[in-house]
N, C-alpha and C positions, 0 to 999 in steps of 0.2 A: 475709561473703559472702552478703548478702541479695539476693533478686530484687527488681526494681522493679515493683510491681503496676500502676503507671500506664504502663508501657511498652507499645508496640504489639505486641511479641512476647509470646507466652504464656509462663507461668512455666517449664514443663518445657523449652522450647527455650532460654530464657535460661540455665538451669542446664546444659544440654547444651553451650552455647557456653563456659561457664566450665570445665567438665570437659575439653573438647577443648583449651582453652588450657593447662590444667595438664599434660595429657599431652604437648602440643607442647613445653612448657618443660622437661619431664623430671621434674616433681614426682611424677608417677606413671609409673613406668617399665614397659616391657613385662614382663608376668608378675606385676606387683604386684597385690595384692588390694585392691579398693576397700572402703570402709566399707559395712556392711550398710544396707539400705533405711531403717530407722529412724534410723540415724546420719546418713545423707545428708539425710534430711528435716529433722532438727534442725540440721544444718550450714548449710542454705540457707533455713531458716525456712519450710518448706512442708509440706503434708500428705504422708503416706506414699504416697498414690496418685500424687501429682505426681512424687515421687522415682522411683517405679516406672516411670512413663511416660518419664522421662528415661533410665533404664537401658535400657528397651526400645528407645528410639530409637537409642541409641548401639550397641546390639547389632545392630540392623538395618544400621547404617552400617559395622559390622565393627570398631569401635574397642574394644568390650568383648566378652568371652565369659563366659558363665555356666556353671559346672560344678556340677551337682546335688550338694548336700551339702557343697560346698567354698566357694562364693561366686562373686562376679563379679570378673574380672581384666582388666587391660589386655591387649588382644590383641597389640599390637605395631605396627610401622610397615607402611605399605602396600608391597606388591610393586610393582616397576616392570617391567612386561612390555615386551619389545622384540621382538615377533614379528609384524610385518606382512610384506608380500611381500618387502621388502628383507632381513629377517632369515631368512626361509625359505630363500632361495637364496644367502645370503652365505657367504664362506669360513669364518667363525667362527659357524656356525649354533648358536643356543641358544634356549631358551625364555624366559629371563628375564635381566634385567640385574643383578639382585642376586645375585651369584655366591656369596655366603656361604651361601646355601641350596643344598641338593642336590635336584635335580629329576630324576624318573624317569618315563618314559612306559611305561605298561602296556597292552598290547593286550588288550581286553576282549571283542571279538566280531569275527568275519570271516565274511561270507557274503552271500547275496543277500537284498535287502529292497526293498519298494516305495518309490519316491522320494517324500520329503516335498515339499510345495509349493515351498519356496524352492530346493531342489536340482533339482526337475523344471524349474522356470523357467530356472535357469542352464544346464541342458543343452538346453533347448528341447524337452522331451518332456512328455507328459501326466502329471498327478499319478498316483502309484501304479505307474508304469513300473518294471519290475524292473531294479535296478542292483546292482553289487557294492559293499559298504561295509566299511570297516575302522574300527572304533570303538576309542577309547583313553581312558585316564584318566591325567592327569599329577598327581603328588603329590610333596610334600616328605616328609621323614622322619616328620612328624606330621600332615599334613593334605592333602586333595586340593585342587588349585588350577585344574584345567582338565578339562573333558570335551570330546571332539571326535570327528570322524569324517571320513574321506576316501571319496569316492564316485567310481566309475568305470563307464563303459558296459560291459555284458556283452560286447558285440561286441569291445571293446578288451582286456578283461582275463580273459575266461573261460579257465579251465585254466592260468593263469599263477600266478606267485608272489603276485600281488596278491590272489588268491582263497584263498591258504593261510594258516592261522592260525599264522603264525610271524613273528618280527621280522626285519628286513632287515639291521640292522647298518650302515645308511647311510640318508640322507634318502629319504623316499618318492618324491620326484620323480625321483631318479636311478634308482630301481628301475623306476618307471613309464616313463621314457624308454627304458630298455633293453628292456623286454618289449613295449612298444607300438610302438617304432620312431618315435615322435613326440617332437619336442623342445619343451620349455616355452619360449615366447618372450614372451608377454604375461601379465600378472596383474592382477586387479581385486579390491580389498578393499572390502567394505561392512560398516561397523561400526554397531551399533545397541544401544540399551539397552531392556530389557524385564524383565518378571517371569519367573522360572524356571518350567519345567514341574515337575510333581511329581517326575519321575525325576531331573531336573537338581538339584533341591534336595536330594534324598536322596544323590546321588552326591557333591555338593560339600559336604554337611553344613552347609547353611545354612537359615535360616528361609524358609518359602514366600513371605514378603513381602519378602525381600531382593532388590533389583534385580541383574541380571546384565548384563555386556557380552557381546555376541554378534558374532562375526566370520564373515562368509561370504566365502571366498576362492575365486576362480575362476581357474584356470590354462588358458591357451590355447596352441595351436600357432601357427605362422606364418600360417596361413589363418584365424585367429581362431575355430577350432573348439575347444570345451572338451575338455580332457584329464582334468582332475580338478576336482571341487568339494569343498572342505574347509570344515568347520564347527569353530568353537572357541568355548567359552562359559566365562567367568570370573566369579567373585563380584565384582560391581561396586564395592561400597564399599571393598574392600581392594585394588583393582587400579587402577593407572594405566598407560596406554599411552604409551610414549616412542619417538619416531623422530627420528633426526637426518638431515639432508639438506643438500646444497649449494644455495644460492640462485643461480639463473642470472643472468648478466649482463643488464642491461636492453637491449632491442632497440628501436630507434626505430620508431615506427609510420609506415609509408610513406604511409598515407592516413588521417590523424587525422579523427575525426568532427567536422565543422564545427560541429555543435550542442553539442559538449562544451567547457565552459569550465574551464580549469585555473587554480586559484588558489593 
């Protein structure tokens, strides 16, 4: 299992490809300990620094996890998140599709806070406008998997259960509909990838250079006025988002573009 020094790809990325393939084939199973850095370097015929760069890369990707004093282990398969607008409001609402794991949402903060820019823009208010926020952390039995928050206008939620630090026992949107008297009719999701903030990295227990997936969810009433703006952030390398939907029947174009040539 030697690397090709003449290949266009640098050695540590070649080795990372080989290790990923071994994990995919099940040669190294979730929870299994990898050889130490010197052994990996000898195995692939490279310097120890190159082997270390390989491990560092796969740790950032979320495939490996290093436990001080114990070694480096295969982290496991990726979670398959299924929680876009359709999942938030469905009859079988859940955070994730991999039901073998047990997920629990913990309320971490409820109160008034200045609106961050993306939330302010979604509500159409100036940055720093005071809003009511409910922050949460979702975790499995052994690790955090999501940090998030739901934001409401003070005029809509002041003095209601949305401002109290207690769980609802039902989806947030149902509670919000009851206390505000406004029904959720439209929803818009904006998904992006970025680097985590320091706080997000600490809460998710990931390296600061690990990319995250960030979802901004805006829920509107029938007049297209925002009721709730929700944020959710997940560790990107170990997360995939899955959504199933029906493909609509084709509709003939009544006035096709005469300049468009179909081949």
